[in-house]
C-alpha positions as CSV (number, residue, x, y, z in Angstrom):
1,M,11.2,4.4,-18.6
2,S,7.8,6.2,-18.7
3,V,6.7,8.3,-15.5
4,L,4.1,6.5,-13.5
5,I,3.3,8.9,-10.7
6,E,3.8,12.7,-10.8
7,T,2.9,15.5,-8.5
8,Q,2.8,19.0,-9.1
9,D,2.6,21.6,-6.0
10,L,0.9,19.1,-3.9
11,K,-0.5,20.7,-0.7
12,K,-2.3,19.1,2.1
13,Y,-3.3,21.3,5.3
14,F,-5.2,20.5,8.4
15,K,-7.2,23.0,10.5
16,T,-6.1,22.8,14.0
17,P,-7.1,25.1,16.9
18,R,-4.1,27.1,16.6
19,G,-4.3,27.8,12.7
20,W,-3.5,25.7,9.5
21,L,-1.2,22.9,9.8
22,H,1.1,22.5,6.5
23,A,1.8,19.0,6.5
24,V,2.5,18.8,2.9
25,D,3.4,22.1,1.4
26,G,4.0,22.3,-2.3
27,I,5.6,18.8,-3.5
28,D,6.7,18.0,-6.8
29,F,8.3,14.8,-7.8
30,Q,8.1,11.9,-10.6
31,I,8.6,8.2,-10.1
32,Q,9.5,6.2,-13.1
33,T,7.6,2.8,-13.7
34,G,9.3,0.1,-12.0
35,S,11.4,2.2,-9.7
36,T,11.4,3.1,-6.2
37,L,11.3,6.7,-4.5
38,G,12.4,7.1,-0.8
39,V,11.1,10.0,1.2
40,G,13.4,10.7,4.2
41,G,12.6,13.0,7.0
42,E,12.1,13.0,10.9
43,S,9.1,11.6,12.5
44,G,6.0,13.9,12.1
45,C,7.5,15.7,9.0
46,G,4.5,14.6,6.8
47,K,5.9,11.7,5.1
48,S,2.9,9.6,6.0
49,T,0.3,12.4,5.1
50,L,2.0,12.6,1.7
51,G,1.8,9.0,0.8
52,R,-1.8,9.1,1.8
53,A,-2.4,12.3,-0.3
54,V,-1.0,10.6,-3.4
55,L,-3.6,7.8,-2.9
56,R,-6.3,10.3,-1.9
57,L,-6.7,8.7,1.4
58,H,-6.3,12.2,2.6
59,E,-7.8,14.5,-0.1
60,P,-5.2,17.1,-1.1
61,T,-5.6,20.7,-0.4
62,S,-4.5,21.7,-3.9
63,G,-2.1,20.8,-6.5
64,K,-1.9,18.0,-9.0
65,I,-1.4,14.3,-8.8
66,F,-0.8,12.4,-12.2
67,Y,-1.3,8.5,-12.5
68,E,0.2,7.3,-16.2
69,G,-0.7,10.9,-17.0
70,K,-4.3,10.7,-15.7
71,D,-5.2,13.7,-13.4
72,L,-6.4,11.8,-10.3
73,I,-7.6,15.1,-8.4
74,S,-10.3,15.3,-11.2
75,L,-11.9,11.9,-10.7
76,R,-15.0,11.2,-9.0
77,K,-15.0,8.9,-5.9
78,S,-16.3,5.9,-7.8
79,E,-13.7,6.2,-10.5
80,M,-11.0,6.8,-7.9
81,R,-12.2,3.5,-6.3
82,R,-11.6,1.7,-9.5
83,M,-8.0,3.3,-9.9
84,C,-7.1,2.2,-6.3
85,T,-6.9,-1.4,-7.5
86,E,-3.8,-0.2,-9.3
87,M,-2.7,1.7,-6.2
88,Q,-2.1,0.0,-2.8
89,M,-0.7,0.6,0.5
90,I,1.6,-1.4,3.0
91,F,1.2,0.0,6.5
92,Q,3.5,0.7,9.2
93,D,2.0,-1.5,12.0
94,P,1.2,-4.8,10.7
95,Y,-1.0,-5.6,13.9
96,S,-2.9,-2.4,13.9
97,S,-3.7,-2.7,10.2
98,L,-5.1,-6.0,10.3
99,N,-8.8,-7.1,11.6
100,P,-8.0,-9.3,14.6
101,R,-11.3,-11.0,14.2
102,M,-10.4,-12.0,10.6
103,S,-8.4,-15.2,9.6
104,V,-5.5,-14.9,7.2
105,W,-7.7,-16.3,4.4
106,Q,-10.4,-13.5,5.0
107,L,-7.6,-10.7,5.3
108,I,-6.1,-11.7,2.0
109,A,-9.6,-12.4,0.4
110,E,-11.3,-9.1,1.5
111,P,-10.0,-6.8,-1.1
112,M,-10.8,-9.2,-3.9
113,L,-14.2,-9.9,-2.5
114,I,-14.9,-6.1,-2.3
115,N,-13.7,-5.9,-5.8
116,R,-15.6,-8.9,-7.1
117,M,-12.6,-10.3,-8.7
118,Y,-13.7,-13.6,-9.1
119,G,-17.5,-13.3,-8.8
120,G,-18.8,-16.6,-7.1
121,D,-15.8,-18.8,-8.3
122,K,-14.6,-19.7,-4.9
123,D,-12.0,-22.3,-6.3
124,A,-10.3,-19.6,-8.3
125,L,-10.3,-17.3,-5.3
126,N,-8.8,-20.1,-3.1
127,R,-6.0,-20.8,-5.8
128,H,-5.2,-16.9,-5.9
129,I,-5.0,-16.8,-2.2
130,E,-2.7,-19.9,-2.0
131,D,-0.5,-18.2,-4.8
132,L,-0.1,-15.0,-2.8
133,M,0.7,-16.8,0.3
134,D,3.3,-18.7,-1.7
135,T,4.5,-15.6,-3.0
136,V,5.3,-13.8,0.3
137,G,6.4,-16.7,2.1
138,L,3.5,-17.7,4.5
139,A,3.0,-21.3,5.1
140,K,-0.6,-22.7,3.8
141,R,-1.2,-24.3,7.2
142,L,-1.5,-20.7,8.6
143,V,-4.6,-20.0,6.3
144,H,-7.0,-20.2,9.2
145,A,-4.9,-18.5,11.7
146,Y,-5.5,-15.1,13.3
147,P,-3.1,-12.0,13.3
148,H,-2.6,-12.4,17.3
149,E,-1.4,-16.0,16.7
150,L,1.6,-15.0,14.5
151,D,4.8,-13.0,14.9
152,G,5.4,-9.3,13.3
153,G,6.9,-10.9,10.3
154,R,4.0,-12.8,9.4
155,R,1.6,-10.3,9.9
156,Q,3.6,-7.9,7.5
157,R,3.4,-10.5,5.1
158,I,-0.3,-10.7,5.3
159,G,-0.2,-7.0,4.5
160,V,2.2,-7.4,1.5
161,A,-0.4,-10.2,0.2
162,R,-3.3,-8.0,0.7
163,A,-1.4,-5.2,-1.1
164,L,-0.5,-7.5,-4.1
165,S,-4.2,-9.1,-4.2
166,L,-5.5,-6.6,-6.7
167,N,-2.3,-6.8,-8.9
168,P,-1.4,-3.4,-8.5
169,K,1.2,-1.3,-10.5
170,F,2.2,1.0,-7.5
171,I,2.6,0.4,-3.7
172,V,3.0,3.1,-1.1
173,C,5.3,1.5,1.7
174,D,4.8,3.5,5.1
175,E,7.7,2.3,7.0
176,P,6.8,-1.2,6.5
177,V,9.7,-2.6,8.7
178,S,10.0,-0.1,11.4
179,A,7.6,-2.0,13.7
180,L,9.4,-5.1,13.1
181,D,12.6,-6.9,14.9
182,V,15.7,-6.2,13.3
183,S,16.1,-9.9,12.3
184,I,12.9,-9.7,10.3
185,Q,13.3,-6.2,8.6
186,A,15.8,-7.6,6.0
187,Q,13.4,-10.6,5.1
188,I,10.5,-8.1,4.4
189,L,12.8,-5.7,2.6
190,N,14.3,-8.4,0.4
191,L,10.8,-9.7,-0.2
192,L,9.7,-6.4,-1.7
193,M,12.9,-6.1,-3.8
194,D,12.1,-9.5,-5.2
195,L,8.4,-8.8,-5.9
196,Q,9.5,-5.4,-7.8
197,D,11.8,-7.5,-10.0
198,E,9.4,-10.1,-10.7
199,R,6.5,-8.0,-11.3
200,G,8.0,-4.7,-12.4
201,L,6.3,-2.9,-9.2
202,T,6.7,0.8,-8.5
203,Y,7.2,1.8,-4.9
204,M,7.1,4.9,-2.7
205,F,8.9,4.4,0.4
206,I,7.9,7.1,3.1
């Protein structure tokens, strides 16, 4: 297998009233295509910052990030936006990460509309949304529902559908089941593993 993601001496520091906080300090790793990297550690140790730095949601202080051999740090913001279609994130809290004023259809469609995936072809967009809902196990009758009308498991399935909507190769999963009931956690993890087998996805669990 080839290397999809690699970091070299990756650092992310934050300036605080007490000085510099070394949230990520010299991290090196490689993730093979189609595999999963799990990052362990106690709460507050910098796992989420690491995941966001890899996607450049937090700009790294220094170091290198390579995606399929391409140096992401050297990319301009416009180039990085195009790369973001291949790299997505599933967030820890499925409720706070979803806009409560948007329906399921709007939430799943949003990334595709922003990236003009289907231009003005609303039928093709609707078919893709229906396929994504089927893929993540969301009933079509929920297409016009809002997040507050759904349980945590269904909300997180929306988050998974959003992450899949742009057909990414790499997904950072930020404790994607920690906010869910124990009975739902296994369902979401099994879904993610099935998607990896079906689509050859590469994961980083933080």
